[in-house]
C-alpha positions as CSV (number, residue, x, y, z in Angstrom):
1,M,0.0,0.0,0.0
2,I,1.3,3.5,-0.8
3,K,0.4,6.3,1.5
4,K,1.2,10.0,0.8
5,I,1.9,12.5,3.5
6,T,3.6,15.9,3.7
7,C,6.8,16.0,5.7
8,I,6.8,18.7,8.4
9,E,10.4,18.3,9.5
10,C,11.8,21.2,7.5
11,P,10.4,24.2,5.6
12,K,10.5,22.3,2.2
13,G,7.3,20.4,3.0
14,C,8.2,17.4,0.7
15,L,5.4,15.2,-0.5
16,L,6.4,11.7,0.7
17,S,5.3,8.5,-0.8
18,I,5.5,5.7,1.7
19,D,5.3,2.0,0.7
20,I,3.9,0.0,3.6
21,E,3.8,-3.8,3.8
22,N,2.6,-5.7,6.9
23,C,2.3,-2.5,8.9
24,R,6.0,-1.6,8.3
25,V,7.6,1.0,6.1
26,V,9.4,-0.6,3.2
27,K,10.4,2.4,1.2
28,V,10.1,6.2,1.4
29,S,10.5,8.4,-1.7
30,G,10.0,12.1,-2.4
31,N,12.1,13.3,0.5
32,E,14.8,15.9,-0.3
33,C,16.6,15.5,3.0
34,P,17.3,12.6,5.4
35,K,14.8,13.9,7.9
36,G,12.0,13.0,5.6
37,E,12.6,9.2,5.7
38,K,13.0,9.3,9.5
39,Y,9.7,11.3,9.8
40,A,7.8,8.9,7.5
41,V,8.9,5.8,9.5
42,Q,8.0,7.4,12.8
43,E,4.7,8.8,11.6
44,M,3.6,5.4,10.1
45,E,4.9,3.0,12.7
46,N,4.7,5.0,16.0
47,P,3.2,8.5,15.7
48,M,4.2,10.9,18.5
49,R,2.7,14.2,19.5
50,I,3.5,17.0,22.0
51,F,0.5,17.1,24.4
52,T,-0.9,20.6,25.1
53,S,-3.8,21.4,27.3
54,A,-4.8,23.5,30.3
55,V,-5.3,22.5,33.9
56,L,-7.6,24.0,36.5
57,A,-6.2,26.6,39.0
58,E,-7.9,27.3,42.3
59,G,-7.3,30.7,44.0
60,L,-4.7,31.9,41.4
61,S,-4.8,34.8,39.0
62,L,-5.9,32.4,36.2
63,K,-8.7,30.0,36.2
64,M,-6.8,27.6,33.9
65,V,-3.0,27.3,33.3
66,P,-1.8,26.2,29.9
67,V,0.5,23.2,30.0
68,R,2.4,20.9,27.6
69,T,4.8,18.0,27.7
70,D,8.5,18.6,27.2
71,K,8.8,15.7,24.7
72,P,6.3,14.0,22.4
73,I,4.2,11.1,23.6
74,P,2.6,8.3,21.6
75,K,-0.4,9.6,19.7
76,G,-2.5,6.7,21.1
77,M,-1.9,8.1,24.6
78,L,-3.4,11.5,24.0
79,A,-6.9,10.6,25.3
80,A,-5.3,9.2,28.5
81,A,-3.2,12.3,28.9
82,M,-6.3,14.5,28.6
83,E,-8.1,12.5,31.3
84,E,-5.1,12.8,33.6
85,A,-4.8,16.5,33.0
86,K,-8.5,16.9,34.0
87,K,-7.6,15.6,37.5
88,I,-4.9,18.2,38.1
89,R,-5.7,21.2,40.3
90,L,-3.1,23.9,40.9
91,K,-3.4,25.6,44.2
92,S,0.0,27.4,44.6
93,P,1.5,30.0,42.2
94,V,3.4,28.6,39.2
95,K,6.0,30.2,36.9
96,S,6.2,29.6,33.2
97,G,8.4,26.6,32.7
98,S,7.7,25.1,36.1
99,V,7.2,21.3,36.0
100,I,3.7,20.5,37.1
101,V,4.0,16.7,36.9
102,E,7.3,14.7,36.6
103,G,7.1,11.4,34.7
104,F,3.7,12.2,33.3
105,L,1.7,9.0,32.7
106,G,4.9,7.0,33.4
107,L,6.2,8.0,29.9
108,G,9.4,9.7,31.0
109,V,8.1,13.1,30.0
110,N,7.3,16.1,32.2
111,L,4.2,18.2,32.1
112,F,5.1,21.9,32.5
113,A,3.3,25.3,32.7
114,T,3.6,27.5,29.7
115,H,2.3,30.6,31.4
116,S,2.8,32.0,34.9
117,A,-0.1,32.1,37.4
118,P,0.7,34.2,40.5
């Protein structure tokens, strides 16, 4: 099966043709740099995304504080990440860049604030 996607690893935006057999990438073409092949394999075999959301704050200047992970997590874990974020309640002031949850979902990534809430 041939799947076509646009590479987002560099500004060129190459149109990649990915030959997939038995759920594995066999061949990638259309990439103008080495990043394209790596991106295609990752996106087809184990897609990853940075998780971004907001968590509730109680008694702070903001009602919700924007957060994100410091590294990508498996795309299939985004729903679980959202459910976990819903449980978080910030009660003490936070600075932008402060880690809110270390080892978020046991995935070896940290969830941190992207905005200060005094």
